[in-house]
C-alpha positions as CSV (number, residue, x, y, z in Angstrom):
1,X,73.6,126.1,121.4
2,X,70.9,128.1,123.2
3,X,67.2,127.7,122.6
4,X,67.0,131.2,120.9
5,X,70.0,130.4,118.6
6,X,68.5,127.0,117.8
7,X,65.2,128.7,116.9
8,X,67.0,131.4,114.8
9,X,68.9,128.7,112.9
10,X,65.7,126.7,112.5
11,X,63.9,129.8,111.1
12,X,66.5,130.3,108.5
13,X,66.4,126.7,107.6
14,X,62.7,126.6,107.4
15,X,62.5,129.6,105.0
16,X,65.3,128.3,102.8
17,X,63.9,124.8,102.6
18,X,60.3,126.0,102.0
19,X,61.4,128.2,99.1
20,X,63.5,125.5,97.5
21,X,61.0,122.7,97.8
22,X,57.8,124.7,97.0
23,X,57.8,123.5,93.4
24,X,58.1,119.7,94.3
25,X,54.7,119.4,95.8
26,X,52.6,119.5,92.6
27,X,49.1,120.5,93.4
28,X,50.0,120.7,97.1
29,X,52.2,123.7,96.6
30,X,51.4,126.5,99.0
31,X,51.2,130.2,98.3
32,X,53.9,132.4,99.9
33,X,51.4,133.5,102.6
34,X,50.5,129.9,103.3
35,X,54.2,129.0,103.6
36,X,54.9,131.7,106.0
37,X,51.9,130.6,108.2
38,X,53.1,127.1,108.2
39,X,56.6,128.1,109.0
40,X,55.3,130.1,111.9
41,X,53.2,127.1,113.1
42,X,56.2,124.8,112.9
43,X,58.5,127.3,114.7
44,X,55.9,127.6,117.5
45,X,55.7,123.8,117.8
46,X,59.5,123.5,118.0
47,X,59.6,126.3,120.5
48,X,56.9,124.7,122.7
49,X,58.9,121.4,122.5
50,X,62.2,122.9,123.4
51,X,60.6,124.8,126.5
52,X,58.4,122.1,127.6
53,X,58.8,119.6,130.4
54,X,58.2,115.8,130.0
55,X,54.5,116.2,130.6
56,X,54.2,118.8,127.8
57,X,56.4,116.8,125.4
58,X,54.3,113.6,126.1
59,X,51.1,115.5,125.2
60,X,52.6,116.9,122.0
61,X,54.0,113.5,121.1
62,X,50.7,111.8,121.6
63,X,49.0,114.4,119.2
64,X,51.8,113.9,116.8
65,X,51.2,110.1,116.7
66,X,47.4,110.4,116.4
67,X,47.6,112.9,113.5
68,X,50.5,111.5,111.5
69,X,50.4,107.8,111.6
70,X,50.7,106.3,108.1
71,X,51.9,109.5,106.4
72,X,54.5,109.4,103.6
73,X,57.8,111.4,103.6
74,X,56.2,114.1,101.5
75,X,53.2,114.5,103.6
76,X,55.3,114.9,106.7
77,X,57.5,117.3,105.0
78,X,54.5,119.4,103.9
79,X,53.2,119.3,107.6
80,X,56.5,120.4,108.9
81,X,57.4,123.0,106.3
82,X,60.1,120.8,104.7
83,X,62.1,120.3,108.0
84,X,60.5,117.4,109.7
85,X,64.0,116.2,110.3
86,X,64.4,118.9,112.9
87,X,61.6,117.4,115.0
88,X,63.1,113.9,114.3
89,X,66.5,115.0,115.7
90,X,64.8,116.4,118.9
91,X,62.8,113.1,119.4
92,X,65.8,111.0,118.8
93,X,67.8,112.9,121.3
94,X,65.1,113.0,123.9
95,X,64.7,109.1,123.7
96,X,68.5,108.7,124.0
97,X,68.5,110.8,127.2
98,X,65.4,109.3,128.9
99,X,64.9,105.7,127.7
100,X,66.2,104.4,131.0
101,X,63.3,106.1,132.7
102,X,60.8,104.4,130.4
103,X,58.1,107.0,131.1
104,X,57.3,107.9,127.5
105,X,59.4,105.2,125.7
106,X,56.4,103.5,124.1
107,X,55.2,106.7,122.7
108,X,58.6,107.8,121.6
109,X,59.0,104.5,119.7
110,X,55.6,104.9,117.9
111,X,56.5,108.4,116.9
112,X,59.9,107.3,115.5
113,X,58.1,104.5,113.7
114,X,56.1,107.2,111.8
115,X,59.4,108.7,110.5
116,X,61.2,105.4,109.7
117,X,58.2,103.8,108.0
118,X,57.4,106.9,105.9
119,X,57.4,105.7,102.3
120,X,59.1,107.0,99.2
121,X,62.3,108.2,100.9
122,X,65.1,107.2,103.3
123,X,66.2,110.7,104.4
124,X,64.6,110.1,107.9
125,X,66.3,106.8,108.2
126,X,69.8,108.4,107.5
127,X,69.1,111.2,110.0
128,X,68.1,108.7,112.6
129,X,71.3,106.6,112.1
130,X,73.5,109.7,112.2
131,X,71.9,110.7,115.5
132,X,72.9,107.3,117.0
133,X,69.4,105.9,116.9
134,X,70.4,102.2,116.2
135,X,72.7,102.3,119.3
136,X,69.9,103.6,121.5
137,X,67.5,101.0,120.3
138,X,70.0,98.3,121.1
139,X,70.5,99.9,124.5
140,X,66.8,99.7,125.1
141,X,67.0,95.9,124.4
142,X,70.0,95.5,126.9
143,X,68.5,97.6,129.6
144,X,67.2,95.3,132.3
145,X,64.4,97.6,133.3
146,X,63.0,97.9,129.8
147,X,59.4,96.7,129.5
148,X,58.7,93.8,127.0
149,X,56.3,96.2,125.1
150,X,59.1,98.7,124.7
151,X,61.6,95.9,123.6
152,X,59.1,94.8,121.0
153,X,58.7,98.4,119.8
154,X,62.5,98.7,119.5
155,X,62.8,95.4,117.6
156,X,60.1,96.7,115.2
157,X,62.2,99.7,114.4
158,X,65.4,97.8,114.0
159,X,63.5,95.5,111.6
160,X,62.5,98.6,109.6
161,X,66.2,99.7,109.6
162,X,67.3,96.1,108.5
163,X,64.8,95.9,105.7
164,X,66.2,99.1,104.2
165,X,69.2,97.3,102.7
166,X,72.6,95.7,103.3
167,X,74.4,98.8,104.5
168,X,71.7,99.3,107.3
169,X,72.0,95.6,108.3
170,X,75.8,96.1,108.6
171,X,75.4,99.1,110.9
172,X,73.2,97.0,113.2
173,X,75.7,94.2,113.2
174,X,78.7,96.5,113.7
175,X,76.9,97.9,116.8
176,X,77.0,94.4,118.3
177,X,73.3,94.0,117.4
178,X,73.5,90.2,116.7
179,X,74.5,89.6,120.4
180,X,72.0,92.0,121.9
181,X,69.1,90.7,119.8
182,X,70.1,87.1,120.5
183,X,70.1,87.7,124.2
184,X,66.7,89.3,123.9
185,X,65.4,86.2,122.0
186,X,66.7,83.9,124.7
187,X,65.7,85.8,127.7
188,X,62.5,87.9,127.0
189,X,59.5,87.0,129.0
190,X,56.9,87.3,126.2
191,X,56.5,85.0,123.2
192,X,55.7,88.0,120.9
193,X,59.0,89.6,121.8
194,X,60.8,86.5,121.2
195,X,59.2,86.0,117.8
196,X,60.0,89.5,116.8
197,X,63.6,89.0,117.7
198,X,63.9,85.8,115.7
199,X,62.4,87.5,112.6
200,X,64.9,90.4,113.1
201,X,67.8,87.9,113.3
202,X,66.6,86.2,110.2
203,X,66.3,89.5,108.4
204,X,70.0,90.3,109.4
205,X,71.1,87.1,107.7
206,X,69.4,88.0,104.4
207,X,71.5,89.8,101.8
208,X,74.2,90.4,104.4
209,X,77.2,88.1,103.4
210,X,79.6,90.0,105.7
211,X,77.7,89.1,108.9
212,X,75.7,86.0,107.9
213,X,78.1,83.7,109.5
214,X,78.1,85.9,112.7
215,X,74.3,85.5,112.9
216,X,74.6,81.8,112.3
217,X,77.3,81.1,114.9
218,X,75.6,83.2,117.6
219,X,72.3,81.3,117.0
220,X,74.2,78.1,117.8
221,X,75.5,79.6,121.1
222,X,71.9,80.4,122.0
223,X,70.8,76.8,121.7
224,X,71.7,76.3,125.5
225,X,68.9,78.6,126.6
226,X,66.3,77.2,128.9
227,X,63.1,78.7,127.4
228,X,61.3,76.1,125.2
229,X,59.7,78.8,123.0
230,X,63.1,80.6,122.6
231,X,64.7,77.3,121.7
232,X,62.0,76.5,119.2
233,X,62.5,79.9,117.4
234,X,66.3,79.5,117.5
235,X,66.1,76.1,115.8
236,X,63.7,77.4,113.3
237,X,65.7,80.4,112.5
238,X,68.9,78.2,112.2
239,X,67.2,76.0,109.8
240,X,66.3,79.0,107.6
241,X,69.8,80.5,107.8
242,X,71.5,77.2,107.2
243,X,69.6,75.6,104.3
244,X,66.9,77.8,102.9
245,X,68.2,79.6,99.7
246,X,66.5,82.7,98.5
247,X,67.2,85.5,95.9
248,X,68.5,87.7,98.6
249,X,70.3,85.2,100.8
250,X,73.1,82.7,99.9
251,X,72.7,79.2,101.1
252,X,75.5,78.2,103.5
253,X,77.7,75.7,101.9
254,X,79.0,74.1,105.1
255,X,77.8,73.6,108.6
256,X,79.8,74.5,111.6
257,X,80.8,71.4,113.6
258,X,79.9,73.2,116.8
259,X,76.2,72.8,115.9
260,X,76.2,69.1,116.5
261,X,76.4,68.8,120.3
262,X,73.9,71.5,121.2
263,X,71.6,70.3,118.5
264,X,71.6,66.7,119.8
265,X,71.1,68.0,123.3
266,X,67.9,69.7,122.2
267,X,66.3,66.4,121.7
268,X,66.2,66.1,125.5
269,X,63.3,68.6,125.5
270,X,60.0,67.2,126.5
271,X,58.3,69.9,124.3
272,X,57.3,68.4,121.0
273,X,57.5,71.7,119.2
274,X,61.2,72.0,120.1
275,X,61.9,68.3,119.1
276,X,60.1,68.9,115.8
277,X,62.3,71.9,114.9
278,X,65.5,70.0,116.0
279,X,64.5,67.0,113.8
280,X,63.9,69.2,110.9
281,X,67.2,70.7,111.2
282,X,68.9,67.3,111.5
283,X,67.2,66.0,108.5
284,X,68.5,69.1,106.5
285,X,72.0,68.7,107.9
286,X,72.3,65.2,106.3
287,X,73.4,67.1,103.1
288,X,76.3,68.8,104.9
289,X,79.8,67.8,106.0
290,X,78.5,67.2,109.6
291,X,76.6,64.2,108.5
292,X,78.9,61.5,109.8
293,X,79.2,63.1,113.2
294,X,75.4,63.5,113.4
295,X,74.7,59.9,112.6
296,X,77.3,58.6,115.0
297,X,75.9,60.9,117.7
298,X,72.3,59.8,117.0
299,X,73.2,56.1,117.3
300,X,75.2,56.7,120.5
301,X,72.1,58.3,122.1
302,X,70.2,55.0,121.8
303,X,72.5,53.6,124.5
304,X,73.0,56.4,127.0
305,X,76.3,56.5,129.0
306,X,75.8,55.6,132.5
307,X,75.8,58.8,134.5
308,X,75.4,59.5,138.3
309,X,71.9,60.9,138.9
310,X,71.3,62.9,142.0
311,X,67.9,62.0,143.8
312,X,66.6,65.6,143.5
313,X,67.0,65.7,139.7
314,X,64.3,63.2,138.9
315,X,61.0,61.9,140.4
316,X,60.7,58.5,141.8
317,X,58.8,57.1,138.9
318,X,61.8,57.9,136.7
319,X,64.5,56.5,139.0
320,X,66.4,53.8,137.2
321,X,66.9,50.3,138.5
322,X,68.8,48.4,135.8
323,X,69.7,51.3,133.5
324,X,71.2,54.4,135.0
325,X,69.9,57.6,133.4
326,X,67.4,60.4,133.9
327,X,64.0,61.3,132.3
328,X,65.5,63.9,129.8
329,X,68.1,61.3,128.6
330,X,65.2,58.8,127.8
331,X,63.3,61.6,126.1
332,X,66.4,62.1,124.0
333,X,66.7,58.4,123.4
334,X,63.2,58.2,122.0
335,X,63.7,61.3,119.9
336,X,67.0,59.9,118.5
337,X,65.2,56.6,117.5
338,X,62.5,58.6,115.8
339,X,65.0,60.8,114.0
340,X,67.0,57.7,112.8
341,X,63.8,56.3,111.3
342,X,63.0,59.5,109.4
343,X,66.5,59.7,108.1
344,X,66.6,56.0,107.0
345,X,63.2,56.2,105.3
346,X,64.4,59.1,103.2
347,X,67.7,57.5,102.0
348,X,68.6,53.8,101.4
349,X,72.3,54.6,101.3
350,X,72.1,56.4,104.6
351,X,70.3,53.4,106.0
352,X,73.4,51.3,105.2
353,X,75.6,53.8,106.9
354,X,73.5,53.5,110.0
355,X,73.7,49.7,109.8
356,X,77.6,49.9,109.7
357,X,77.4,52.1,112.9
358,X,75.6,49.3,114.9
359,X,72.2,50.9,114.9
360,X,70.4,47.5,115.2
361,X,72.2,46.6,118.4
362,X,71.4,49.9,119.9
363,X,67.7,49.9,118.8
364,X,67.2,46.5,120.5
365,X,68.9,48.0,123.6
366,X,66.4,50.8,123.6
367,X,63.5,48.5,123.2
368,X,64.5,46.9,126.4
369,X,64.2,50.2,128.4
370,X,61.0,49.4,130.3
371,X,61.4,52.7,132.2
372,X,60.4,54.8,129.3
373,X,57.7,53.4,127.0
374,X,57.9,56.1,124.3
375,X,61.6,55.1,123.8
376,X,60.5,51.5,123.3
377,X,57.8,52.5,120.9
378,X,60.1,54.7,118.7
379,X,62.8,52.0,118.7
380,X,60.4,49.3,117.7
381,X,59.0,51.4,114.9
382,X,62.5,52.2,113.6
383,X,63.6,48.6,113.9
384,X,60.6,47.6,112.0
385,X,61.7,49.7,109.1
386,X,65.2,48.0,109.0
387,X,63.7,44.6,109.4
388,X,61.3,45.1,106.4
389,X,64.0,46.7,104.3
390,X,66.9,44.4,104.9
391,X,66.2,40.6,105.1
392,X,69.5,39.9,106.7
393,X,68.6,42.2,109.5
394,X,65.3,40.3,110.0
395,X,67.1,37.0,110.5
396,X,69.4,38.5,113.2
397,X,66.8,40.3,115.1
398,X,64.6,37.1,115.2
399,X,67.5,35.2,116.8
400,X,68.0,37.8,119.4
401,X,64.2,38.3,120.3
402,X,63.1,34.6,120.0
403,X,60.2,33.3,118.1
404,X,57.4,34.5,120.4
405,X,58.5,38.1,120.9
406,X,59.5,38.5,117.3
407,X,56.0,37.3,116.2
408,X,54.4,40.0,118.4
409,X,56.9,42.5,117.0
410,X,56.0,41.6,113.4
411,X,52.3,41.7,114.2
412,X,52.3,45.2,115.8
413,X,55.6,46.8,116.5
414,X,54.3,49.8,118.5
415,X,52.6,47.7,121.1
416,X,55.1,44.9,121.6
417,X,56.6,46.6,124.7
418,X,53.3,46.1,126.6
419,X,53.7,42.4,126.6
420,X,57.4,42.2,127.2
421,X,58.4,40.5,130.4
422,X,61.5,41.3,132.5
423,X,63.6,38.4,131.1
424,X,63.0,39.5,127.4
425,X,63.8,43.1,128.3
426,X,67.1,42.0,129.9
427,X,67.8,40.0,126.8
428,X,67.3,43.1,124.6
429,X,69.4,45.3,126.9
430,X,72.4,43.0,126.8
431,X,72.2,41.9,123.2
432,X,75.6,41.7,121.4
433,X,74.3,41.5,117.8
434,X,77.0,42.8,115.4
435,X,75.5,43.6,112.0
436,X,78.8,44.8,110.6
437,X,80.2,41.4,110.7
438,X,77.0,40.0,109.1
439,X,77.0,42.6,106.4
440,X,80.7,42.1,105.7
441,X,80.1,38.4,105.6
442,X,77.4,38.8,103.0
443,X,79.6,41.0,100.9
444,X,82.4,38.4,101.0
445,X,79.9,35.6,100.0
446,X,78.7,37.7,97.0
C-alpha cells in the first residue's frame, strides 16, 4: 500500500471512528469542528511519521513518550482521534524492522509500554499481539547484540502481557518464550535483568496449567549455569513454582526426579546466598516423592567419592593428602551436613530414616576431614543433634571417639576440630560404626 493510499484509508477510518465514539467521552466530547481539527492533527502526525527518516521518528517518539506517559486508553484515544492503534501498528512494525540496529530500541520499548500499560482496556494489547509484537520482544532477548537495558525493557513488556491473563501467557509460551527467557536469566550480565527474567518466569507459571510444567522443567535445566546470581534466582523461582500454592497457581503434586542431582550439585557453590536457596528447596522437597533419593544423596555427600583432581583445578592449600577431593566437594560436604541437621531437627521420623542410611558413620568421617574446617564444624553440630536425641547413638559415638575427644565434643561441638590430632582424625575417617545393626538390635531386644 502506498503512503497516499494509507493516508486516505486512515482519513476514512479517523472520520468514521471519531463520529462513532464521540458520545463515549462524556464531558470530554468534542464539537464537530474540534473533531475535524484533531483529525487533521493526527493525519499530519502520521504523514510526518510515514515520510520521516529514523532521526525524525526518533524525535517524534521522544515527544510522544514525554507527553503521554501514564495516560489511559481513553485519554490516548482522545489524543489520537480514536485511532491510536494506527500509530501503535506503525511503531510495532518499525521496531520489528530495526531492533537489530538498536539505535532507538530503548525509546521504542518505552513508547510501546505506554500503549500496553494503558488502563481500562486491552485493545492495544490485542493489536500488539496480532502484529507479532511478542515474537519481536523475544527476538530482542535472543539477539546477541541487544543491550541489557533493552533486554530489561523487553522483559518488562512481556511481563505486562503475561499479567493480562492465561491466554496471553500461553501465547508467550507457544512462541518458545520459556526457553528464551530462561537463557536470558542464565546468561545476562546485569542483576536487574536476571531478576526481571525470574519474575517473568514466575508469572508464566501462575494460572497457566498448560505450561506450568514446561516452566518448571526448564528451570531445572538452568541449574547448571555458572552465574551465582542467576543460580540463586533459579532456585528461588523453582521453590515458588514447586511448593508455594496461591489462588491463581496450583501447587505441584509431584517433583521431577531430574531435580535431585543438579540441586545437590548447587551445594558446591561457595556463595551462601545460593546455598541458602538450595537448602530451602531441599527442605520443601521432603514432602514430595523424591524425599528418599534426596536423603540418600545427602548422606552420600558426607563421604565424597575419590576422584582424580588436576593440579590446576585447586590451589595448593586445598590439595588433599589423605582424602582425595577438591574444594567445591568439601563445600558441598559441609552444606550437606548442615542440610541434614535442619531436616532432622524438623522431623523425628526423618531423623530415624537418616540413621538407617548410615548418617552417623558418614558424619564421623566428615569430622575427620582436617582439610576443610567448615565441614568439620557442620558435621559436629549435626552429630551433636543425633547424640542428644538418641541415647543409643551417644554410646556408639563415644566408643569411636574415645573418652577425651568425646568429652571435648560434648563440651563444645563446634570447636572440637581445633584440638583434634592426626591420629584422632584418622580414627574418625576410617570408622566402621554401623548404626543400622545397633538400631535393629534394640528393636529385637524390645
